[in-house]
Backbone as JSON, one array per atom type, in Angstrom:
{
  "sequence": "XXXXXXXXXXXXXXXXXXXXXXXXXXXXXXXXXXXXXXXXXXXXXXXXXXXXXXXXXXXXXXXXXXXXXXXXXXXXXXXXXXXXXXXXXXXXXXXXXXXXXXXXXXXXXXXXXXXXXXXXXXXXXXXXXXXXXXXXXXXXXXXXXXXXXXXXXXXXXXXXXXXXXXXXXXXXXXXXXXXXXXXXXXXXXXXXXXXXXXXXXXXXXXXXXXXXXXXXXXXXXXXXXXXXXXXXXXXXXXXXXXX",
  "N": [[111.32, 114.24, 117.96], [109.96, 113.53, 114.67], [108.18, 114.6, 112.45], [105.77, 114.43, 109.41], [102.78, 116.46, 107.91], [101.51, 116.55, 110.46], [98.76, 117.64, 111.34], [97.61, 118.87, 108.61], [95.09, 119.0, 107.18], [94.75, 118.55, 104.33], [95.52, 115.8, 104.08], [95.82, 112.23, 104.49], [97.53, 110.67, 106.1], [100.1, 110.31, 108.72], [103.55, 110.25, 109.09], [106.32, 109.71, 111.23], [109.25, 109.25, 113.02], [112.65, 108.56, 114.96], [114.69, 109.02, 114.78], [115.59, 112.34, 114.98], [115.14, 112.55, 117.79], [117.0, 112.05, 121.21], [118.99, 109.41, 121.72], [118.34, 108.74, 124.2], [115.43, 109.1, 124.52], [114.11, 107.1, 122.67], [112.98, 104.6, 122.96], [110.78, 105.27, 125.1], [109.69, 107.09, 123.27], [108.11, 105.3, 121.52], [106.95, 103.84, 122.86], [105.01, 105.41, 124.04], [103.93, 106.68, 121.24], [103.02, 104.05, 120.56], [101.02, 103.36, 122.34], [99.02, 105.29, 122.19], [98.58, 105.45, 119.73], [98.37, 102.9, 118.29], [97.7, 100.23, 119.71], [97.23, 99.72, 123.07], [100.56, 98.75, 125.18], [102.97, 96.69, 126.89], [106.42, 98.17, 126.2], [109.68, 96.27, 125.98], [112.97, 96.35, 124.96], [115.95, 95.02, 124.42], [118.33, 95.77, 123.65], [118.33, 98.95, 124.16], [119.75, 101.12, 124.15], [120.33, 101.53, 121.06], [118.02, 101.85, 119.64], [116.37, 101.96, 117.26], [113.16, 103.7, 115.27], [110.51, 103.78, 112.83], [107.35, 104.98, 111.35], [104.66, 105.11, 109.51], [101.53, 105.92, 109.41], [98.42, 105.61, 108.56], [95.14, 106.47, 108.33], [91.88, 105.47, 108.07], [89.89, 106.45, 109.02], [87.34, 104.02, 110.49], [89.2, 102.22, 109.3], [92.35, 101.4, 110.18], [95.92, 101.8, 108.54], [99.23, 100.83, 108.9], [102.78, 101.5, 108.23], [105.55, 99.79, 109.7], [108.82, 100.55, 111.06], [111.18, 98.78, 112.89], [113.36, 98.38, 115.36], [114.27, 95.65, 116.79], [111.45, 94.08, 119.27], [110.27, 93.39, 122.29], [106.68, 92.95, 123.23], [103.92, 93.07, 125.66], [100.56, 92.38, 126.35], [98.2, 93.24, 128.67], [95.41, 91.57, 130.49], [94.91, 93.62, 132.59], [95.28, 96.02, 130.42], [93.77, 95.39, 128.61], [91.13, 96.01, 129.99], [91.75, 98.82, 130.62], [92.08, 100.12, 128.17], [90.42, 98.96, 125.2], [89.97, 99.08, 121.8], [88.59, 96.98, 120.44], [89.14, 95.62, 118.03], [90.34, 93.56, 115.3], [93.22, 92.98, 113.94], [95.29, 92.56, 111.55], [98.79, 91.5, 111.11], [101.52, 91.88, 108.75], [104.38, 90.52, 107.89], [107.36, 92.1, 106.7], [110.12, 92.31, 106.52], [112.24, 90.54, 108.58], [111.48, 88.52, 111.87], [108.3, 87.86, 113.43], [106.85, 87.32, 116.26], [104.15, 85.82, 118.38], [102.57, 85.39, 121.54], [99.98, 83.24, 122.66], [97.21, 82.62, 124.5], [99.01, 80.51, 125.74], [100.3, 79.41, 123.82], [102.51, 79.36, 121.58], [103.64, 81.32, 118.41], [105.16, 81.63, 115.38], [105.91, 83.73, 112.77], [107.54, 84.19, 109.37], [109.14, 86.52, 107.13], [106.54, 87.47, 104.55], [104.2, 86.27, 105.9], [101.32, 86.37, 107.58], [99.85, 87.4, 110.27], [97.22, 87.66, 112.62], [95.38, 88.7, 114.96], [93.82, 89.82, 117.96], [92.4, 92.09, 119.87], [91.12, 92.09, 122.35], [92.35, 90.48, 123.35], [94.93, 88.93, 125.76], [98.28, 89.08, 125.16], [101.57, 88.21, 124.65], [104.12, 89.11, 122.52], [106.8, 89.48, 120.03], [109.83, 91.07, 118.11], [112.0, 89.5, 115.93], [114.98, 89.04, 114.26], [117.86, 90.18, 112.51], [119.61, 92.16, 115.21], [121.13, 94.5, 114.16], [119.47, 95.76, 111.92], [116.23, 97.18, 111.11], [113.15, 95.56, 111.97], [110.09, 95.26, 109.86], [106.81, 95.95, 109.4], [103.01, 95.41, 107.85], [100.57, 97.04, 109.08], [97.08, 96.27, 109.51], [94.27, 97.18, 110.89], [90.72, 96.38, 112.02], [87.55, 96.92, 112.72], [85.88, 95.23, 114.62], [83.68, 94.01, 114.72], [82.29, 94.92, 112.13], [83.64, 93.42, 110.55], [81.94, 90.66, 108.59], [81.84, 87.54, 109.41], [81.38, 85.22, 111.91], [81.94, 84.78, 115.21], [82.97, 82.78, 116.57], [84.37, 81.36, 114.35], [85.82, 83.4, 113.37], [88.07, 83.05, 115.71], [88.95, 81.06, 115.22], [91.02, 81.61, 113.72], [92.7, 83.28, 115.18], [96.2, 84.4, 116.2], [97.26, 82.5, 114.76], [99.68, 82.06, 111.91], [99.41, 82.81, 108.65], [99.59, 81.7, 105.44], [100.83, 84.64, 102.66], [101.4, 84.63, 100.19], [100.76, 84.21, 98.05], [97.3, 84.08, 96.25], [94.2, 85.35, 97.64], [95.4, 86.69, 99.94], [98.12, 87.18, 99.22], [97.23, 89.68, 96.91], [95.69, 90.87, 98.89], [97.76, 92.06, 101.03], [99.8, 93.05, 98.74], [98.13, 94.85, 97.89], [98.18, 96.72, 100.49], [101.2, 97.14, 100.65], [101.0, 98.75, 98.51], [99.12, 101.13, 98.86], [100.39, 101.84, 101.12], [103.21, 102.99, 100.15], [102.08, 105.17, 98.46], [100.64, 107.09, 99.79], [100.39, 109.6, 100.15], [99.0, 110.54, 97.84], [96.09, 110.47, 98.44], [93.64, 112.04, 98.79], [91.19, 113.1, 101.9], [88.82, 112.49, 101.05], [89.22, 110.33, 99.9], [89.0, 108.49, 101.7], [87.29, 107.23, 103.19], [86.15, 105.11, 100.72], [88.58, 103.83, 100.03], [88.69, 102.68, 102.74], [86.3, 100.7, 102.54], [87.26, 99.06, 100.66], [89.92, 98.32, 101.84], [88.33, 96.84, 104.36], [86.64, 94.95, 102.56], [89.03, 93.54, 101.06], [90.69, 92.09, 103.5], [88.0, 90.81, 104.9], [87.88, 88.96, 102.4], [90.35, 88.03, 102.74], [90.6, 86.63, 105.38], [88.11, 85.14, 105.32], [88.68, 83.3, 103.2], [90.76, 81.61, 104.45], [89.36, 80.51, 106.22], [87.17, 79.2, 104.62], [84.55, 80.15, 104.19], [81.63, 81.47, 103.42], [80.97, 84.17, 101.6], [79.39, 87.67, 101.77], [77.55, 89.2, 98.84], [78.74, 91.31, 97.62], [81.29, 91.54, 98.57], [82.45, 89.9, 96.99], [82.5, 91.18, 94.63], [84.13, 93.38, 95.15], [86.81, 92.82, 95.77], [87.19, 91.19, 93.46], [86.88, 93.38, 91.28], [89.23, 95.09, 92.39], [90.98, 93.0, 91.94], [91.23, 92.91, 89.07], [92.23, 95.66, 88.55], [94.74, 95.4, 89.63], [96.11, 93.24, 88.1], [95.63, 94.87, 85.88], [97.38, 97.38, 86.11], [100.0, 96.01, 86.43], [100.49, 95.47, 83.86], [100.87, 97.2, 82.23], [102.75, 98.17, 80.45], [102.36, 96.25, 78.51], [102.11, 95.57, 75.35], [100.43, 93.64, 74.2], [98.51, 93.71, 75.73], [95.07, 94.67, 75.93]],
  "CA": [[110.31, 112.98, 117.14], [109.97, 114.1, 113.58], [106.75, 114.34, 111.86], [105.32, 115.15, 108.56], [101.51, 116.9, 108.0], [100.54, 116.1, 111.67], [97.61, 118.17, 111.18], [97.37, 119.13, 107.48], [93.68, 118.5, 106.45], [94.57, 117.7, 103.49], [95.87, 114.59, 103.72], [95.08, 111.27, 105.75], [98.44, 110.07, 107.03], [101.57, 110.93, 109.04], [104.93, 109.98, 109.02], [107.15, 109.35, 112.6], [110.31, 108.81, 113.13], [112.79, 108.5, 116.35], [115.7, 109.91, 114.53], [115.94, 113.5, 115.38], [115.14, 112.16, 119.51], [118.18, 111.42, 121.74], [118.8, 108.11, 122.28], [117.64, 107.59, 125.96], [113.88, 109.01, 124.82], [113.28, 106.71, 121.57], [111.75, 103.65, 123.36], [109.85, 105.85, 125.35], [108.58, 107.5, 122.58], [107.66, 104.63, 120.65], [105.99, 103.13, 123.88], [103.9, 106.11, 123.99], [103.05, 106.44, 120.11], [101.71, 102.94, 120.25], [99.91, 103.38, 123.58], [98.25, 106.15, 122.02], [97.51, 105.56, 118.24], [97.85, 101.65, 118.15], [96.55, 99.57, 120.84], [98.33, 99.42, 124.29], [101.27, 97.37, 125.49], [104.59, 97.26, 126.86], [107.56, 96.98, 125.26], [110.8, 95.99, 126.28], [114.12, 95.93, 123.65], [117.27, 93.81, 124.41], [119.29, 97.27, 122.72], [117.36, 99.63, 124.13], [120.63, 102.38, 123.41], [120.5, 101.04, 119.37], [116.71, 101.41, 119.35], [115.37, 102.82, 116.03], [111.27, 103.19, 114.99], [109.44, 104.92, 112.03], [106.07, 104.67, 111.27], [103.83, 106.01, 108.6], [99.67, 105.53, 110.1], [96.79, 105.95, 107.27], [93.84, 107.08, 108.83], [90.6, 105.44, 107.06], [88.42, 106.1, 109.61], [87.62, 103.21, 111.25], [90.15, 101.47, 109.48], [93.89, 101.76, 109.75], [96.8, 100.97, 108.31], [100.53, 101.45, 109.61], [103.59, 100.69, 107.92], [106.26, 100.35, 110.7], [109.93, 99.64, 111.08], [111.94, 99.34, 114.1], [114.62, 97.66, 116.36], [113.6, 94.03, 117.1], [111.52, 94.42, 121.06], [109.46, 92.57, 122.64], [105.47, 93.62, 123.75], [102.98, 92.25, 126.65], [99.41, 92.89, 126.37], [98.04, 92.01, 129.43], [94.47, 91.61, 130.75], [95.09, 94.56, 133.1], [95.87, 97.31, 129.39], [92.5, 95.28, 127.91], [90.44, 96.88, 130.51], [92.17, 100.48, 130.44], [91.8, 100.66, 127.05], [89.91, 98.16, 124.27], [89.14, 99.26, 120.64], [87.6, 95.82, 119.94], [90.15, 95.49, 116.51], [90.97, 92.71, 114.28], [94.64, 92.85, 113.52], [96.37, 91.82, 110.74], [100.18, 92.04, 110.7], [102.26, 91.88, 107.58], [105.76, 90.33, 108.16], [107.49, 91.77, 105.24], [111.34, 91.58, 106.53], [112.33, 89.73, 110.09], [110.67, 87.34, 112.5], [107.07, 88.41, 113.88], [106.11, 86.14, 117.0], [103.46, 85.92, 119.5], [101.95, 83.46, 122.21], [98.34, 83.39, 122.77], [96.73, 81.05, 125.04], [100.47, 80.13, 125.96], [100.88, 78.9, 122.66], [103.65, 80.65, 120.56], [103.44, 80.92, 117.34], [106.11, 82.69, 114.57], [105.77, 83.66, 111.08], [108.49, 85.14, 108.57], [108.92, 87.32, 105.96], [105.69, 86.75, 103.21], [103.64, 86.03, 106.59], [100.53, 87.43, 108.1], [99.56, 87.12, 111.84], [95.96, 87.45, 112.84], [95.26, 88.88, 116.57], [92.2, 90.09, 118.82], [92.94, 93.43, 120.72], [90.56, 91.85, 123.33], [93.08, 89.13, 123.94], [96.2, 89.32, 126.15], [99.47, 88.22, 124.3], [102.94, 88.23, 124.37], [104.88, 89.39, 121.13], [108.2, 89.9, 119.6], [110.28, 91.15, 116.64], [113.12, 89.17, 116.07], [115.94, 88.92, 113.01], [119.49, 90.75, 112.86], [120.16, 92.91, 115.99], [121.49, 95.89, 113.6], [118.79, 95.98, 111.1], [115.1, 96.82, 111.56], [112.09, 94.87, 111.23], [108.99, 96.01, 108.74], [105.43, 95.33, 109.41], [102.57, 96.41, 107.79], [99.32, 96.29, 110.24], [95.43, 96.61, 109.57], [93.62, 97.5, 112.69], [89.48, 96.74, 111.83], [86.59, 96.61, 114.17], [85.78, 93.39, 114.56], [81.9, 93.95, 114.88], [82.36, 95.5, 110.93], [83.84, 91.77, 109.78], [80.85, 89.53, 108.83], [82.2, 86.59, 110.18], [81.01, 84.71, 113.08], [82.8, 84.91, 116.03], [83.06, 81.42, 116.7], [84.35, 81.23, 113.38], [87.21, 84.12, 113.25], [88.26, 82.82, 117.03], [90.16, 79.95, 115.0], [92.57, 82.56, 113.26], [93.83, 83.8, 115.95], [97.27, 84.06, 116.49], [97.99, 81.32, 114.01], [100.58, 82.21, 111.03], [98.35, 82.42, 107.81], [100.27, 82.11, 104.13], [100.04, 85.65, 102.24], [102.53, 84.73, 99.45], [99.29, 83.85, 96.36], [96.11, 83.9, 95.94], [93.67, 87.16, 98.15], [96.06, 86.76, 101.11], [98.96, 88.28, 98.37], [95.94, 90.9, 97.12], [95.84, 92.11, 99.8], [99.23, 91.98, 101.19], [100.1, 94.02, 97.55], [97.51, 96.13, 98.15], [98.63, 97.49, 101.23], [101.74, 98.08, 100.58], [100.87, 100.13, 97.42], [98.6, 101.82, 100.09], [101.08, 102.86, 102.16], [104.06, 103.75, 99.56], [101.38, 106.18, 98.3], [99.7, 107.44, 100.93], [99.94, 111.47, 99.69], [98.29, 110.54, 96.6], [95.06, 110.48, 98.69], [92.96, 112.12, 99.88], [90.69, 112.62, 102.91], [87.82, 112.91, 100.62], [89.08, 108.96, 99.84], [89.45, 107.3, 102.83], [85.82, 106.05, 102.77], [86.44, 104.47, 99.69], [89.45, 103.16, 100.84], [88.44, 101.72, 103.7], [85.69, 99.7, 102.37], [87.93, 98.57, 100.11], [90.82, 97.36, 102.73], [87.84, 95.95, 104.96], [86.58, 93.74, 101.91], [90.08, 92.76, 101.41], [90.55, 91.86, 105.09], [87.36, 89.75, 105.08], [88.23, 88.09, 102.21], [91.37, 86.86, 102.89], [90.12, 85.99, 106.46], [86.94, 84.14, 104.44], [89.48, 82.15, 102.7], [91.44, 80.4, 105.38], [87.83, 80.17, 106.74], [86.59, 78.72, 103.88], [83.18, 80.42, 104.42], [80.93, 81.77, 102.4], [80.95, 85.65, 101.91], [78.62, 88.8, 100.75], [78.28, 89.06, 97.37], [79.36, 92.42, 97.82], [82.23, 91.6, 99.03], [83.31, 88.96, 95.91], [82.37, 92.39, 93.63], [85.47, 94.74, 95.33], [87.43, 91.78, 95.26], [87.15, 90.51, 91.72], [87.26, 94.71, 91.18], [90.95, 94.79, 92.89], [92.16, 91.88, 91.07], [91.44, 93.36, 87.85], [92.94, 96.49, 88.55], [96.06, 95.01, 90.09], [96.08, 92.79, 86.82], [95.88, 95.84, 84.59], [98.72, 97.94, 86.57], [101.06, 94.9, 86.34], [101.0, 94.92, 82.8], [100.59, 98.38, 81.83], [103.82, 98.48, 79.79], [102.43, 94.76, 77.39], [101.7, 96.05, 73.84], [99.07, 92.82, 74.01], [97.05, 94.22, 77.13], [93.74, 95.4, 75.6]],
  "C": [[110.51, 113.87, 115.91], [108.42, 113.64, 113.05], [106.06, 114.85, 110.38], [103.66, 115.01, 108.27], [100.93, 116.58, 109.17], [99.36, 115.97, 111.88], [97.33, 118.76, 110.2], [96.03, 118.2, 107.33], [93.45, 117.93, 105.37], [95.52, 116.12, 103.03], [95.76, 113.54, 104.75], [96.45, 110.05, 105.91], [99.6, 110.99, 107.29], [102.68, 110.39, 109.39], [105.96, 110.28, 110.14], [108.02, 109.18, 112.1], [111.42, 109.21, 114.45], [114.24, 109.14, 116.01], [116.22, 111.21, 115.17], [115.78, 113.73, 117.23], [116.43, 112.04, 120.14], [117.62, 110.2, 122.18], [118.29, 107.77, 123.45], [116.26, 107.86, 125.72], [113.45, 107.87, 123.6], [112.64, 105.55, 121.72], [111.13, 104.47, 124.18], [108.58, 106.32, 124.32], [107.72, 106.78, 121.77], [106.69, 103.79, 121.47], [104.45, 103.97, 123.59], [102.95, 106.11, 122.65], [102.36, 105.33, 120.07], [100.96, 102.48, 120.95], [98.53, 104.18, 122.73], [97.48, 106.14, 120.37], [97.19, 104.31, 117.78], [96.65, 101.08, 118.86], [97.96, 99.79, 122.5], [99.09, 98.13, 125.13], [102.26, 97.75, 126.28], [105.44, 96.71, 126.76], [108.77, 97.21, 126.11], [111.96, 96.26, 124.87], [115.44, 95.75, 124.57], [118.4, 95.52, 124.12], [118.57, 98.01, 122.71], [118.34, 101.5, 123.67], [121.13, 102.56, 121.94], [119.04, 101.33, 119.54], [116.53, 102.52, 118.71], [113.62, 102.68, 115.66], [111.28, 104.57, 114.18], [108.65, 104.46, 111.78], [105.34, 105.82, 109.94], [101.92, 105.53, 108.84], [99.17, 106.29, 108.72], [95.73, 105.49, 108.03], [92.69, 107.42, 107.85], [89.56, 105.71, 107.7], [88.07, 105.24, 110.57], [88.11, 102.04, 111.36], [91.5, 101.87, 109.45], [94.9, 101.3, 109.77], [98.29, 101.67, 108.56], [101.67, 100.64, 108.69], [105.19, 100.85, 108.94], [107.5, 99.22, 110.5], [110.7, 99.77, 112.01], [112.49, 98.23, 114.41], [113.52, 96.17, 116.78], [112.98, 94.37, 118.92], [110.46, 92.86, 120.84], [108.14, 93.44, 123.43], [104.47, 92.95, 124.46], [101.58, 93.14, 126.47], [98.31, 92.47, 127.64], [96.7, 91.92, 129.57], [94.11, 93.65, 131.39], [94.62, 95.68, 131.62], [94.27, 96.83, 128.89], [91.31, 95.94, 128.36], [90.31, 97.89, 130.79], [91.18, 100.76, 129.45], [91.6, 99.23, 126.15], [89.47, 98.68, 123.13], [88.39, 98.1, 120.19], [87.82, 95.43, 118.37], [90.27, 93.57, 116.47], [92.31, 93.33, 113.84], [95.04, 92.07, 112.54], [97.59, 92.43, 110.33], [101.37, 91.07, 109.75], [103.6, 91.74, 107.81], [106.44, 90.79, 107.11], [109.04, 91.8, 105.07], [111.39, 91.03, 108.36], [111.49, 88.92, 110.83], [109.44, 88.28, 113.45], [106.6, 86.99, 114.83], [104.96, 86.5, 118.01], [102.64, 84.85, 120.1], [100.45, 84.55, 122.52], [97.51, 82.08, 123.56], [97.72, 80.22, 125.25], [101.17, 79.31, 124.78], [101.65, 79.82, 121.7], [103.87, 80.55, 119.45], [104.92, 82.08, 116.52], [106.2, 82.99, 113.24], [107.57, 84.64, 110.6], [108.47, 85.81, 107.72], [107.84, 86.29, 104.81], [104.39, 86.19, 104.18], [102.54, 86.85, 106.93], [99.75, 86.36, 109.15], [98.36, 87.82, 112.2], [95.79, 87.73, 114.45], [94.51, 89.32, 117.33], [92.98, 91.34, 119.66], [92.28, 93.06, 122.6], [91.17, 90.57, 124.08], [94.5, 89.85, 124.03], [97.36, 88.43, 125.11], [100.31, 88.89, 124.33], [103.62, 88.33, 123.05], [106.52, 89.6, 121.28], [108.6, 90.05, 118.35], [111.35, 90.43, 116.65], [113.99, 89.71, 114.58], [117.36, 89.71, 113.48], [118.99, 91.86, 113.98], [120.4, 94.64, 114.91], [120.34, 96.01, 112.28], [116.96, 95.88, 111.7], [113.89, 96.04, 110.7], [111.01, 95.46, 110.55], [107.83, 95.1, 108.86], [104.38, 96.13, 108.58], [101.18, 95.95, 108.92], [97.84, 97.16, 109.82], [94.64, 96.74, 110.31], [91.8, 97.7, 111.71], [88.77, 96.53, 113.08], [86.42, 95.44, 114.18], [84.17, 93.2, 114.48], [81.75, 94.0, 112.96], [82.87, 94.16, 109.93], [82.53, 90.81, 109.71], [81.52, 87.88, 108.55], [81.64, 86.08, 111.55], [82.47, 84.55, 113.79], [83.86, 83.7, 116.4], [84.44, 80.97, 115.39], [86.52, 81.93, 112.93], [88.43, 83.53, 114.28], [89.41, 81.52, 116.04], [91.39, 80.44, 114.04], [93.65, 83.24, 114.08], [95.52, 83.67, 116.36], [97.85, 82.62, 115.62], [98.28, 82.35, 112.43], [99.85, 81.73, 110.04], [99.97, 82.89, 106.5], [100.11, 83.16, 103.45], [100.41, 85.54, 100.59], [101.67, 84.29, 98.36], [98.02, 84.19, 97.08], [95.76, 86.03, 96.86], [94.48, 86.72, 98.9], [97.57, 87.92, 100.04], [98.1, 89.61, 97.74], [96.43, 91.61, 98.08], [97.12, 93.05, 100.66], [100.21, 93.32, 99.99], [99.52, 95.45, 97.6], [97.98, 97.28, 99.36], [99.94, 98.15, 101.32], [102.17, 98.95, 99.25], [100.11, 101.29, 98.33], [99.29, 102.65, 100.74], [102.32, 103.63, 101.14], [103.11, 105.32, 98.85], [100.16, 107.15, 98.59], [99.58, 108.83, 100.64], [99.68, 111.68, 98.26], [97.22, 110.66, 96.8], [94.51, 111.61, 99.04], [91.73, 112.68, 101.24], [89.19, 112.32, 102.76], [87.99, 110.63, 99.94], [89.05, 108.06, 100.74], [88.14, 106.67, 102.61], [86.15, 104.84, 102.2], [87.49, 103.74, 99.94], [89.77, 101.89, 102.0], [87.4, 100.46, 103.58], [86.73, 98.86, 101.63], [88.95, 97.55, 100.87], [90.07, 96.55, 103.67], [87.19, 94.79, 103.94], [87.64, 92.87, 101.72], [90.21, 91.81, 102.13], [89.43, 90.33, 105.06], [87.08, 88.9, 103.87], [89.36, 86.89, 102.19], [90.82, 86.08, 104.49], [89.1, 84.74, 106.2], [88.05, 82.65, 103.89], [90.26, 80.94, 103.38], [89.9, 79.62, 106.01], [87.16, 78.9, 105.93], [84.79, 78.67, 104.16], [82.55, 81.25, 103.11], [80.88, 83.4, 102.39], [79.88, 86.54, 101.08], [78.91, 89.16, 99.65], [78.8, 90.15, 97.22], [81.1, 92.44, 97.62], [83.31, 90.58, 97.89], [83.76, 90.21, 94.95], [83.75, 92.88, 93.71], [86.5, 93.81, 95.17], [88.27, 91.81, 94.21], [87.56, 92.2, 91.06], [88.77, 95.14, 91.03], [91.65, 93.98, 92.16], [92.41, 92.34, 89.71], [92.13, 94.5, 87.49], [94.87, 96.35, 89.12], [96.31, 94.19, 88.95], [97.08, 93.46, 85.62], [97.2, 97.03, 85.3], [100.03, 97.31, 86.59], [101.5, 94.92, 85.25], [100.68, 96.34, 81.48], [101.37, 98.47, 80.54], [103.7, 96.87, 78.1], [101.67, 95.42, 76.56], [100.11, 95.25, 73.89], [97.95, 93.33, 74.57], [95.8, 94.92, 76.08], [92.26, 95.95, 76.15]]
}
């Protein structure tokens, strides 16, 4: 395993990769890493001899954002694993390349590039990433405590395992924000973590609330509007008409 800044108190992220590991150890390392830092699953790979993976994990306290790239795999979260360990989180997985599929309650859903899939660590599921076996799939994961979302459980359950479009509107805003957060993680200090967690949680809430057509707290609307303004300005900094 290679890792940058694993114990550096000045940063909020860590980079890890299988590149320096013996081929025979790579899948086992990825299994252990996801078990300890994401959620417990059992992972299999049809071509373990060529498995590769890399990850950037950004620790914002209760909120964790990860950018993952890895060879196609299958993974299972069983009731037994849930009983052993359950962080009681809602996870949003953005597919940046390759396919992302999940079976929950015997219903399989597949989303492609530009979609987001929502799942619950308290529910069993079967998942897979697909695509070209010679290329790594890329995902962005955001993990938030379920209790931190101001959404009723019955409403939120309607979105579990359902592919949601994230190519425009507030979903695209969240996706762009997460891409930027992962890309620029080296620019943030631990003092920024609480503020970034609040922004992330507000954007996640707004995205889920949009698909549920649910009224959200005023502070969430204010934070989302502020983020939209920042993104608008950033994209037009070179425009002389921007006042």
